[in-house]
KOLKE-848442 format. One line per field, with one value per atom (N, C-alpha, C): residue in one letter; atom name; x, y, z. Coordinates in steps of 0.1 Angstrom, whole numbers, padded with zeros to 4 digits, always signed. Each point is the difference from the previous one (the first is absolute). Layout:
KOLKE-848442
paro [a:...]
sefi [CA:...]
east [X:...]
north [Y:...]
up [Z:...]
end
This chain:
KOLKE-848442
paro [x:x:x:x:x:x:x:x:x:x:x:x:x:x:x:x:x:x:x:x:x:x:x:x:x:x:x:x:x:x:x:x:x:x:x:x:x:x:x:x:x:x:x:x:x:x:x:x:x:x:x:x:x:x:x:x:x:x:x:x:x:x:x:x:x:x:x:x:x:x:x:x:x:x:x:x:x:x:x:x:x:x:x:x:x:x:x:x:x:x:x:x:x:x:x:x:x:x:x:x:x:x:x:x:x:x:x:x:x:x:x:x:x:x:x:x:x:x:x:x:x:x:x:x:x:x:x:x:x:x:x:x:x:x:x:x:x:x:x:x:x:x:x:x:x:x:x:x:x:x:x:x:x:x:x:x:x:x:x:x:x:x:x:x:x:x:x:x:x:x:x:x:x:x:x:x:x:x:x:x:x:x:x:x:x:x:x:x:x:x:x:x:x:x:x:x:x:x:x:x:x:x:x:x:x:x:x:x:x:x:x:x:x:x:x:x:x:x:x:x:x:x:x:x:x:x:x:x:x:x:x:x:x:x:x:x:x:x:x:x:x:x:x:x:x:x:x:x:x:x:x:x:x:x:x:x:x:x:x:x:x:x:x:x:x:x:x]
sefi [N:CA:C:N:CA:C:N:CA:C:N:CA:C:N:CA:C:N:CA:C:N:CA:C:N:CA:C:N:CA:C:N:CA:C:N:CA:C:N:CA:C:N:CA:C:N:CA:C:N:CA:C:N:CA:C:N:CA:C:N:CA:C:N:CA:C:N:CA:C:N:CA:C:N:CA:C:N:CA:C:N:CA:C:N:CA:C:N:CA:C:N:CA:C:N:CA:C:N:CA:C:N:CA:C:N:CA:C:N:CA:C:N:CA:C:N:CA:C:N:CA:C:N:CA:C:N:CA:C:N:CA:C:N:CA:C:N:CA:C:N:CA:C:N:CA:C:N:CA:C:N:CA:C:N:CA:C:N:CA:C:N:CA:C:N:CA:C:N:CA:C:N:CA:C:N:CA:C:N:CA:C:N:CA:C:N:CA:C:N:CA:C:N:CA:C:N:CA:C:N:CA:C:N:CA:C:N:CA:C:N:CA:C:N:CA:C:N:CA:C:N:CA:C:N:CA:C:N:CA:C:N:CA:C:N:CA:C:N:CA:C:N:CA:C:N:CA:C:N:CA:C:N:CA:C:N:CA:C:N:CA:C:N:CA:C:N:CA:C:N:CA:C:N:CA:C:N:CA:C:N:CA:C:N:CA:C:N:CA:C:N:CA:C:N:CA:C:N:CA:C:N:CA:C:N:CA:C:N:CA:C]
east [+0009:-0009:+0009:-0004:+0007:-0001:+0011:+0000:-0006:-0003:-0005:-0015:-0007:-0014:-0005:-0009:-0005:-0008:-0001:-0007:-0015:-0004:-0014:-0002:-0010:-0004:-0013:+0000:-0012:-0004:-0013:-0006:+0001:-0003:+0000:-0013:-0011:-0014:-0004:+0006:-0002:+0011:+0007:+0012:-0003:+0011:-0002:+0000:+0005:+0000:-0014:-0009:-0014:-0006:+0005:-0005:+0002:+0009:+0003:-0013:-0009:-0012:-0009:+0001:-0009:+0006:+0012:+0007:+0006:+0000:+0005:+0015:+0006:+0015:+0005:+0013:+0006:+0015:+0006:+0015:+0006:+0010:+0006:+0015:+0008:+0014:+0005:-0006:+0005:-0005:-0008:-0005:-0015:-0005:-0015:-0005:-0011:-0007:-0013:-0006:-0014:-0006:-0013:-0008:-0002:+0005:-0002:-0012:-0012:-0013:+0000:+0007:+0000:+0008:+0008:+0009:-0007:+0003:-0005:+0005:-0009:+0004:+0001:-0002:+0000:+0013:+0012:+0012:+0002:+0008:+0005:+0012:+0000:+0011:+0007:+0013:+0007:-0003:-0003:-0004:+0008:+0014:+0008:+0000:-0005:-0001:-0013:-0011:-0012:-0002:+0006:-0002:+0014:+0007:+0014:-0001:+0010:+0000:+0004:-0007:+0003:+0011:+0009:+0010:-0008:+0004:-0006:+0006:-0009:+0005:+0009:+0008:+0009:-0008:+0004:-0006:+0001:-0012:+0000:+0008:+0008:+0009:-0008:+0003:-0006:+0007:-0007:+0006:+0013:+0001:+0012:+0012:-0002:+0010:+0005:-0010:+0004:+0007:-0003:+0008:+0014:+0000:+0014:+0009:-0005:+0008:+0004:-0007:+0003:+0010:+0001:+0010:+0013:+0010:+0014:+0004:-0006:+0003:+0007:+0006:+0006:-0011:+0002:-0010:-0006:+0006:-0005:-0007:-0001:-0007:-0015:-0007:-0014:-0008:-0011:-0008:-0012:-0001:-0009:-0013:+0001:-0011:-0005:-0013:-0005:+0002:+0007:+0003:-0012:-0011:-0013:-0007:-0001:-0008:+0007:+0013:+0008:-0004:-0007:-0004:+0010:+0004:+0008:-0008:+0007:-0007:+0004]
north [-0012:+0012:+0012:+0010:+0013:+0007:+0006:+0008:+0012:+0006:+0013:+0000:-0011:+0000:+0001:+0008:+0002:-0012:-0002:-0011:+0003:+0012:+0004:+0013:+0002:+0013:+0005:+0011:+0007:+0010:+0005:+0011:-0003:-0012:-0003:+0000:+0002:-0001:+0010:+0012:+0011:+0002:-0010:+0002:-0010:-0002:-0009:-0014:-0002:-0014:-0005:+0009:-0003:-0011:-0004:-0012:-0013:+0001:-0012:-0004:+0008:-0003:-0009:+0001:-0008:-0014:-0002:-0013:-0007:+0008:-0005:+0001:+0006:+0002:+0006:+0003:+0007:-0004:+0002:-0002:+0014:+0003:+0013:-0001:+0006:-0001:-0015:-0009:-0014:-0007:+0006:-0008:-0001:-0011:-0002:+0005:+0008:+0006:-0005:-0003:-0003:+0010:+0002:+0009:-0007:+0007:-0006:+0006:-0007:+0004:+0001:-0008:-0002:+0011:+0007:+0011:+0013:+0009:+0013:+0008:+0007:+0007:-0008:-0013:-0010:+0002:+0000:+0002:-0012:+0004:-0011:-0006:-0013:-0007:-0009:+0000:-0009:-0015:-0007:-0014:-0009:+0001:-0007:+0003:+0012:+0004:-0005:+0001:-0004:-0016:-0006:-0014:-0006:-0002:-0006:-0015:-0004:-0014:-0009:-0011:-0010:-0010:-0005:-0010:-0012:-0005:-0012:-0012:-0011:-0013:-0006:-0009:-0006:-0010:+0000:-0008:-0015:-0007:-0014:-0007:-0010:-0007:-0011:-0003:-0011:-0013:-0011:-0013:-0002:+0005:-0001:+0007:+0012:+0007:-0007:-0006:-0008:-0012:-0007:-0012:+0004:+0011:+0004:+0004:+0006:+0005:-0012:-0011:-0012:-0009:+0001:-0008:+0006:-0008:+0005:+0001:+0010:+0001:+0013:+0002:+0013:+0010:+0013:+0009:+0003:-0004:+0002:-0013:-0010:-0012:+0002:-0005:+0003:-0014:+0002:-0012:+0001:-0010:+0000:-0009:-0008:-0009:+0003:-0001:+0001:-0014:-0002:-0013:-0008:+0007:-0008:-0006:+0007:-0004:-0006:+0002:-0004:+0007:+0011:+0007:+0012:+0002:+0011:+0013:+0011:+0012:+0011]
up [+0000:+0000:+0000:-0007:+0000:+0013:+0004:+0013:-0001:-0012:-0001:+0000:+0000:+0000:+0014:+0004:+0014:+0004:+0013:+0005:+0000:+0003:+0000:-0008:-0007:-0007:+0006:+0006:+0005:-0009:+0002:-0007:-0015:-0004:-0014:-0007:+0008:-0005:-0010:+0000:-0010:-0010:-0003:-0009:-0011:-0010:-0010:+0005:+0012:+0006:+0004:+0000:+0004:-0008:-0012:-0007:+0007:+0010:+0008:+0008:+0003:+0007:-0007:-0013:-0009:-0002:+0001:-0002:+0012:+0011:+0013:+0001:-0010:+0001:-0013:+0001:-0011:-0001:-0011:-0001:-0001:+0008:+0000:+0002:-0008:+0000:+0002:-0007:+0001:+0011:+0009:+0012:-0001:+0005:+0001:+0013:-0001:+0012:+0001:+0012:+0002:+0009:-0001:+0009:+0013:+0012:+0013:+0006:-0003:+0005:+0016:+0006:+0015:+0007:-0007:+0006:+0000:+0009:+0000:-0012:-0007:-0012:-0013:+0001:-0011:-0009:+0005:-0008:-0010:-0010:-0009:+0007:+0002:+0007:-0010:+0000:-0009:+0004:-0011:+0001:+0009:-0001:+0008:+0015:+0003:+0014:+0006:-0007:+0004:+0000:-0010:-0001:-0002:+0011:-0001:-0005:-0007:-0005:+0011:+0001:+0009:-0006:+0008:-0006:-0005:-0011:-0006:+0007:+0001:+0005:-0010:+0004:-0009:-0009:-0012:-0010:+0003:+0000:+0001:-0010:+0005:-0010:-0006:-0012:-0008:+0004:-0004:+0004:-0007:-0013:-0008:+0007:+0006:+0007:+0013:+0007:+0012:-0003:-0011:-0003:-0005:-0008:-0006:+0012:+0010:+0011:+0009:+0000:+0008:-0007:-0013:-0008:+0000:+0001:-0002:-0014:-0007:-0015:-0002:-0011:-0004:-0001:+0002:-0001:-0014:-0010:-0014:-0005:+0008:-0003:-0001:-0009:-0003:+0003:+0009:+0002:-0010:-0009:-0010:+0003:+0010:+0004:+0014:+0002:+0014:+0005:+0012:+0005:+0004:+0002:+0004:-0012:-0011:-0010:-0013:+0000:-0011:-0013:+0000:-0012:-0002:-0012:-0003:+0004:+0004:+0004:-0010]
end
């Protein structure tokens, strides 16, 4: 995020930014802003401030990846068959 974008914009209702009230938000100087209806004065608040991202859980590993890590094989070795079904994948 750019450091020059303000966290909140007050007194925007009678300016060119007033179009944000029809769409619920606006993009300004490369940052996304949303209308904070619950705050006094209804400022435009930068989206990353109002809705911080939650860390994602680790991706669940597939059966192939689990088998590949369990086998003592070189890293570039490719598993072409599923050990349970004997079908090529």
